[in-house]
C-alpha positions, -999 to 999 in steps of 0.1 A, spaced: -185 -101 -167 -210 -121 -187 -211 -156 -173 -210 -188 -194 -214 -209 -163 -247 -219 -146 -252 -199 -114 -249 -217 -81 -266 -206 -48 -232 -195 -35 -224 -173 -65 -220 -135 -61 -213 -107 -85 -181 -93 -71 -155 -116 -85 -120 -99 -86 -87 -109 -101 -57 -98 -80 -21 -98 -93 5 -99 -66 41 -91 -76 74 -80 -61 111 -89 -62 127 -118 -44 132 -113 -7 105 -87 -3 79 -109 14 53 -110 -13 44 -147 -8 38 -142 29 15 -113 22 -3 -131 -6 -10 -161 16 -22 -138 44 -46 -121 19 -59 -155 9 -65 -165 45 -82 -132 54 -108 -131 27 -132 -160 29 -140 -166 -8 -104 -162 -21 -86 -188 -41 -50 -191 -52 -46 -197 -89 -28 -229 -99 -5 -228 -129 -1 -253 -156 35 -264 -161 56 -287 -183 81 -294 -155 84 -329 -142 62 -338 -113 81 -348 -81 69 -372 -54 60 -342 -33 38 -326 -59 0 -329 -58 -18 -326 -92 -43 -297 -91 -29 -284 -58 7 -275 -66 4 -274 -104 -15 -288 -133 11 -310 -150 10 -311 -188 33 -323 -215 50 -300 -240 25 -307 -268 -5 -300 -246 11 -267 -234 19 -257 -270 -17 -264 -280 -29 -242 -251 -7 -214 -262 -19 -216 -298 -55 -217 -286 -50 -185 -264 -59 -206 -233 -35 -188 -210 -39 -154 -194 -1 -154 -192 27 -178 -197 65 -179 -196 95 -202 -200 117 -205 -170 149 -227 -172 135 -248 -201 102 -254 -184 70 -235 -192 44 -221 -167 11 -205 -175 -22 -194 -159 -52 -212 -175 -78 -186 -186 -109 -207 -184 -104 -217 -148 -99 -181 -137 -129 -169 -157 -151 -196 -141 -139 -186 -105 -146 -149 -113 -180 -158 -126 -187 -175 -93 -178 -142 -75 -145 -155 -61 -114 -136 -54 -87 -151 -76 -51 -144 -66 -21 -147 -90 14 -144 -77 34 -136 -109 62 -115 -122 60 -82 -141 61 -98 -175 31 -120 -165 13 -91 -150 16 -72 -182 1 -100 -202 -28 -104 -177 -36 -67 -176 -39 -66 -214 -65 -94 -213 -82 -84 -180 -77 -47 -175 -100 -47 -144 -76 -69 -125 -61 -53 -94 -23 -51 -95 -4 -50 -62 34 -46 -61 53 -52 -29 83 -30 -23 111 -32 3 116 -3 27 149 4 10 175 -11 -12 198 -17 18 170 -36 36 163 -57 5 199 -67 3 200 -76 40 169 -98 36 184 -116 6 215 -123 26 196 -133 57 179 -162 39 213 -179 37 203 -199 6 228 -186 -20 264 -174 -24 272 -137 -26 274 -136 -64 239 -151 -68 226 -126 -41 241 -97 -61 224 -109 -93 191 -112 -75 196 -77 -60 203 -62 -94 173 -79 -109 151 -67 -80 162 -31 -86 153 -35 -123 119 -50 -115 111 -22 -91 120 5 -116 99 -12 -143 69 -17 -120 69 19 -111 71 30 -147 48 7 -167 14 15 -152 4 -21 -146 1 -18 -109 -26 0 -90 -12 -3 -55 23 -2 -42 28 -15 -6 61 -10 13 67 -41 34 86 -25 63 64 -40 91 48 -73 79 15 -70 98 9 -35 85 17 -45 49 -8 -74 52 -34 -51 65 -28 -26 37 -30 -54 11 -63 -68 25 -77 -33 26 -68 -26 -10 -85 -58 -21 -117 -52 -1 -119 -16 -14 -115 -28 -50 -143 -52 -46 -166 -26 -31 
């Protein structure tokens, strides 16, 4: 990548964008955070959002909070690698920040859904796409139930959506690596290995 940023003494030439996806209940966030901890120069991408900031939120740590007009302006200016509307709020990955981190040689991690991954891959085809799978449909349903967060009707909706996501991920060519999370430590090791191999 041709850098527009002045080089720093800590800069390297092996920046990599990693897309992590997977259905609800599959353990992708746990794996994503483990990859971030395992690779020294990795950084988790922070989304911009129009949702209201809560007392628990920290600007620039949890999200970049912007108003609707600012978000719309960023969309019109093609300033997002991907964006989506979720329950009347909008979320997006700012392109300039990601490009700067990659120019610095950082490992930038996005945890996004398939629709977001498709958008990112069109703009950054060299990104590494990793999709986390459950060992089986039965195990995924068991994990969704074991969280004890939702009623059975909601769990069944999530389960149906998860099956649709998995089928789409396997068919659309966006993902380079599929990891079955049967044993968490092994799945983490596989994800870290895939990232390191891609950088080399």
